[in-house]
C-alpha positions in Angstrom: -0.9 -176.1 144.5 -4.4 -174.7 144.0 -4.9 -171.8 141.4 -5.8 -169.9 144.0 -2.8 -170.0 146.1 -1.0 -169.5 142.7 -3.2 -166.7 142.3 -2.0 -165.0 146.2 1.5 -165.9 145.6 1.6 -163.2 142.1 -1.0 -160.4 144.0 1.7 -160.8 147.0 4.6 -161.0 144.6 3.1 -158.2 142.7 2.5 -155.5 145.6 6.1 -155.9 146.6 7.6 -155.7 143.4 5.2 -152.4 142.4 6.7 -150.9 146.2 10.2 -151.8 145.1 9.3 -149.8 141.9 8.0 -146.5 143.8 11.3 -146.6 146.0 13.7 -147.2 142.9 11.3 -143.9 140.8 11.9 -142.1 144.2 15.6 -143.2 144.5 16.1 -141.9 140.4 14.9 -138.4 141.6 17.1 -138.7 144.8 19.9 -138.4 142.8 18.8 -136.0 140.1 18.6 -133.7 143.0 21.3 -134.4 144.8 24.2 -134.6 142.3 25.0 -132.4 139.3 24.3 -134.4 136.0 27.6 -135.8 135.0 28.1 -136.6 138.7 24.2 -138.0 138.4 25.0 -140.1 135.5 28.2 -141.5 136.6 26.4 -142.8 139.5 23.4 -144.0 137.7 26.5 -146.3 135.3 28.4 -147.3 138.2 25.2 -148.8 139.7 23.9 -150.3 136.0 27.5 -152.1 135.4 27.5 -153.4 139.1 23.8 -154.8 138.8 25.0 -156.7 135.2 28.3 -157.9 136.5 26.3 -159.6 139.3 24.8 -161.5 137.0 28.3 -163.1 135.6 29.6 -163.3 139.8 26.1 -165.3 140.1 27.5 -168.1 138.1 23.9 -169.1 137.5 23.8 -169.9 141.1 20.2 -167.9 142.0 18.4 -169.7 139.0 19.1 -173.4 140.0 17.9 -172.4 143.8 14.5 -171.0 142.3 14.6 -174.5 140.3 16.2 -177.3 143.0 14.8 -175.7 145.7 11.0 -176.6 145.4 11.7 -179.7 144.2 13.1 -180.6 147.1 10.4 -178.8 149.6 10.5 -182.0 151.6 13.6 -182.8 152.1 14.9 -180.0 154.3 18.3 -181.2 154.4 18.8 -180.9 150.8 17.6 -177.9 150.4 20.1 -176.9 153.6 23.0 -178.1 150.5 22.0 -176.3 148.1 22.5 -173.1 150.3 25.7 -173.5 151.9 27.6 -174.9 148.4 25.9 -171.7 147.1 27.7 -169.5 149.3 30.6 -171.5 149.8 31.0 -170.8 146.1 30.0 -166.9 146.2 32.7 -166.8 148.7 34.8 -168.4 147.0 35.1 -165.7 144.2 35.1 -162.5 146.7 38.1 -163.9 148.0 39.2 -164.1 144.4 37.6 -161.2 142.8 38.5 -158.8 145.5 42.4 -158.6 145.1 42.0 -158.3 141.6 39.6 -155.5 141.2 41.7 -154.0 143.4 44.9 -154.3 141.7 42.9 -153.9 137.8 40.9 -151.0 139.3 43.0 -148.5 137.1 42.5 -150.6 134.1 38.3 -151.0 134.9 38.1 -147.4 135.4 39.3 -146.3 132.3 36.8 -149.2 130.9 33.8 -148.1 133.0 34.4 -144.7 132.7 36.5 -143.1 130.3 34.8 -140.1 130.4 36.1 -138.8 134.0 39.2 -138.7 135.5 40.0 -140.2 138.9 37.5 -142.8 139.2 39.9 -145.9 140.1 38.4 -146.3 143.5 34.8 -146.0 141.9 35.4 -148.6 139.7 36.7 -151.0 142.3 33.6 -150.7 144.9 32.0 -151.0 141.3 33.2 -154.3 141.4 32.3 -155.1 145.3 28.7 -154.0 144.7 28.4 -156.3 142.0 29.4 -159.3 144.8 27.5 -158.0 147.0 24.2 -157.6 144.6 25.1 -161.5 143.6 24.8 -162.6 147.6 21.1 -160.8 147.7 20.6 -162.4 144.4 21.3 -166.2 146.6 19.2 -165.5 149.5 15.6 -163.8 147.3 16.1 -166.6 145.4 16.2 -169.2 148.7 13.5 -167.7 150.5 11.5 -167.3 147.4 11.3 -170.7 146.1 10.2 -171.6 149.6 7.2 -169.5 148.9 8.1 -167.2 151.7 7.4 -164.1 149.6 7.2 -161.3 151.9 10.9 -161.9 152.9 12.3 -162.2 149.3 10.9 -159.0 148.3 12.0 -157.2 151.6 15.5 -158.1 150.5 15.3 -157.2 147.5 13.4 -153.6 148.0 16.7 -153.0 150.3 19.3 -153.9 148.0 18.1 -152.3 145.7 17.0 -149.0 146.4 16.0 -148.9 150.1 19.6 -149.1 151.1 20.5 -146.2 148.5 17.8 -144.0 149.8 18.8 -144.2 153.1 22.1 -143.1 152.0 20.7 -140.2 150.2 18.9 -138.6 153.4 21.6 -139.7 155.7 24.2 -138.2 153.7 22.3 -135.1 151.7 24.5 -133.3 149.8 27.6 -134.1 150.6 26.9 -137.7 149.1 29.4 -139.2 146.1 28.8 -141.1 143.5 31.3 -143.3 145.8 30.6 -143.2 148.8 26.8 -144.0 148.0 28.7 -147.4 146.5 30.8 -148.0 148.7 28.1 -148.1 151.8 25.1 -149.7 149.5 27.8 -152.6 148.7 29.3 -153.4 152.7 25.8 -153.0 153.9 24.0 -155.6 150.8 26.9 -157.6 151.6 26.0 -157.5 155.9 22.4 -158.2 155.4 22.9 -161.0 152.7 24.9 -162.7 155.3 22.0 -162.6 158.2 19.7 -163.6 155.4 21.4 -166.7 154.6 22.1 -167.0 158.7 17.7 -167.0 158.9 17.5 -169.5 156.2 20.3 -171.9 157.9 18.3 -171.6 161.1 14.8 -171.9 159.9 15.7 -175.1 157.6 17.6 -176.8 160.5 14.3 -176.5 162.9 12.8 -178.5 160.2 15.0 -181.2 160.8 13.1 -183.6 163.2 14.9 -184.0 166.6 12.5 -187.4 167.0 10.6 -188.7 163.5 7.6 -190.5 164.1 8.9 -192.8 161.5 12.1 -194.1 159.8 10.2 -193.3 156.8 9.8 -189.7 158.0 13.1 -189.3 158.9 14.9 -190.6 156.1 12.8 -188.0 154.0 13.1 -185.3 155.9 17.0 -185.6 156.6 17.4 -187.8 153.0 21.0 -185.4 151.4 23.4 -185.7 148.6 26.4 -186.1 147.4 28.2 -182.7 147.3 29.3 -183.8 143.7 25.5 -184.5 142.7 24.9 -180.5 144.1 27.7 -179.7 142.1 26.4 -181.4 139.2 23.0 -179.7 139.9 24.4 -176.1 139.9 26.7 -177.1 136.7 24.0 -179.0 134.2 21.0 -176.0 135.9 22.5 -173.0 136.5 25.6 -172.1 135.0 24.3 -172.4 131.4 21.1 -169.6 132.6 24.4 -167.5 134.2 25.1 -165.5 130.4 21.7 -165.6 129.4 21.0 -163.7 132.8 23.9 -161.5 131.9 23.0 -160.5 128.2 19.7 -160.3 129.2 20.5 -157.6 131.8 23.4 -156.4 129.7 20.8 -155.2 127.1 19.8 -151.9 129.2 24.1 -151.1 129.7 24.9 -151.4 125.7 23.4 -148.0 125.3 24.7 -146.0 128.7 28.0 -148.3 127.8 28.4 -146.7 124.7 27.8 -142.8 126.1 29.8 -143.6 128.5 32.2 -140.7 127.5 29.8 -138.7 128.3 28.2 -139.4 131.6 25.3 -136.8 131.7 23.8 -138.0 128.6 24.3 -141.5 129.6 22.5 -140.8 132.4 19.5 -139.3 130.8 19.6 -142.6 128.7 19.7 -145.2 132.2 16.9 -142.7 133.2 14.9 -143.3 130.6 15.5 -147.3 130.6 14.6 -147.2 134.0 10.8 -147.8 132.7 12.1 -151.1 131.6 12.6 -151.7 134.7 9.6 -150.9 135.7 7.7 -153.0 133.7 10.6 -156.3 134.2 9.9 -155.5 137.6 5.6 -155.5 137.3 6.0 -158.6 134.8 8.7 -160.4 136.8 6.8 -161.8 139.7 4.4 -163.7 137.2 7.3 -165.1 135.6 9.5 -166.4 138.9 5.7 -167.6 140.5 5.3 -169.5 137.5 8.9 -171.1 137.7 8.5 -172.3 141.0 5.0 -173.9 140.8 5.8 -174.9 137.4 9.1 -177.0 139.2 6.8 -178.1 141.7 4.1 -179.3 139.7 6.5 -181.3 137.6 7.8 -183.0 140.7 4.1 -184.3 141.0 4.0 -184.8 137.6 1.2 -182.7 137.4 2.4 -181.1 133.4 -1.2 -180.8 132.9 -1.4 -178.1 135.7 1.9 -176.5 134.5 0.3 -175.3 131.1 -3.3 -174.0 132.8 -0.1 -172.3 135.1 1.4 -170.7 131.4 -2.0 -169.3 129.8 -2.3 -167.3 133.0 1.3 -165.6 133.4 0.8 -164.9 129.6 -2.8 -163.5 129.5 -1.8 -161.6 133.0 1.6 -159.9 131.1 0.1 -159.3 128.6 -3.7 -157.3 129.5 -1.8 -155.8 132.6 1.1 -153.8 131.0 0.0 -153.2 127.2 -2.7 -150.5 128.2 0.3 -149.0 130.4 2.2 -148.9 127.6 0.0 -146.9 125.7 -0.9 -144.1 128.6 3.2 -143.7 128.8 3.9 -142.9 125.2 1.1 -140.3 125.1 2.1 -139.0 128.8 5.7 -139.2 128.6 6.7 -135.4 128.3 4.6 -134.6 131.9 5.2 -138.1 133.4 9.1 -137.2 133.4 8.4 -133.8 134.4 6.5 -134.9 137.5 8.7 -137.3 138.5 12.3 -135.3 138.3 11.0 -132.1 138.8 11.1 -131.0 135.5 14.4 -129.2 133.8 17.5 -131.2 131.7 17.3 -134.5 133.2 13.1 -134.7 133.0 14.0 -133.5 128.9 17.3 -135.7 128.1 15.1 -138.8 129.5 11.9 -138.0 128.0 13.6 -138.0 124.6 15.5 -141.4 125.0 12.0 -142.7 125.8 10.3 -143.4 122.8 13.2 -145.5 121.6 12.2 -147.9 124.9 8.7 -147.9 124.7 8.8 -149.2 120.7 10.7 -152.3 121.8 8.2 -153.3 125.0 5.5 -155.5 123.4 8.1 -157.8 122.8 9.9 -157.6 125.7 7.0 -158.7 127.8 6.0 -161.8 126.5 9.8 -162.5 126.7 9.9 -161.9 130.3 6.2 -163.7 130.8 7.3 -167.2 129.1 10.8 -167.1 130.8 10.3 -168.8 133.7 8.0 -171.5 132.8 10.3 -172.4 129.7 13.3 -172.2 132.1 11.7 -174.9 134.1 10.0 -177.4 131.5 13.6 -177.5 129.5 17.1 -178.3 130.7 18.1 -176.9 128.0 18.8 -173.3 127.7 15.8 -172.0 125.5 16.1 -168.9 126.9 19.8 -168.2 126.1 19.5 -168.9 122.6 16.5 -166.0 122.5 18.5 -163.2 124.1 22.0 -164.3 122.4 19.5 -163.3 119.4 18.1 -160.4 120.1 
């Protein structure tokens, strides 16, 4: 892969991510305007909880797809095997987790939302939304790993903010945290299933009906045993499941400790949105570097992988650190314009200083995370995040 192609991938991914970030900012503003402060905090807490739990129910399968699909880019049959296996495991998790979540909904409500009464149904749909988001992770990673970046970013935008924004506009003042969470979960599941079918159809078309030679036929249609596929997921993906869960949970710990006071928890979640925005800006660089590094390692070109690492780190630091400094100075004005003033802007701005202090080290970790995961099978990022 040429360096020019790498830069194009980064630019396309960055453009899609900036659009996703803009929609996320719009969603936060819509939530603070449609819901009362306590209800807004309850919805944002449910949303943040489902995003964190999704990284557990994912079992690291999306990370494994990022790694193994580029390595097997010349074998359509093996790529199809990886996706079929991951979707099968996801369906099995749903069959097991959904009845359990419904049975224990009262216990989950006490654990997730102890400051709000009568949220048993919301706790159930929070778990279902987590399962839906994990399916979206699988579909996004499958398309992204094949460098179909526009499709992957469209799936990310719709599952993350697009569907919520549409629901807020459609339901208006009649919207509740429960109704938005429920219909978001159902919509994301439907979208992910369609994405899985589209991916499998596209991969099947890549299998030649009449290959030009036996060598090409063996290369394109070669398969692995299902035990070998499972072993790949267990060896690479599963150790990265706790790492990703711990990493995402860093943005849940504070709001979770404040869950007795959903209004204040909501203000903290809004401030942590700054962290998510920077995450969304840097992650495209990291994910493109992950896919490219995996491909270069498969071709034995580790010297090019080193150049990609330097590009990823430099682009992240030079691009984000000046923005962090500007946000620190203008944070009060930013939140006033963003949220339309009032208690939400003042409450979120007071938490923003704490969030911005941890940004530099956070950026370095994000920039090198994808390359570290690809270069070494050992989950070194898990050790870093666990220590943090």
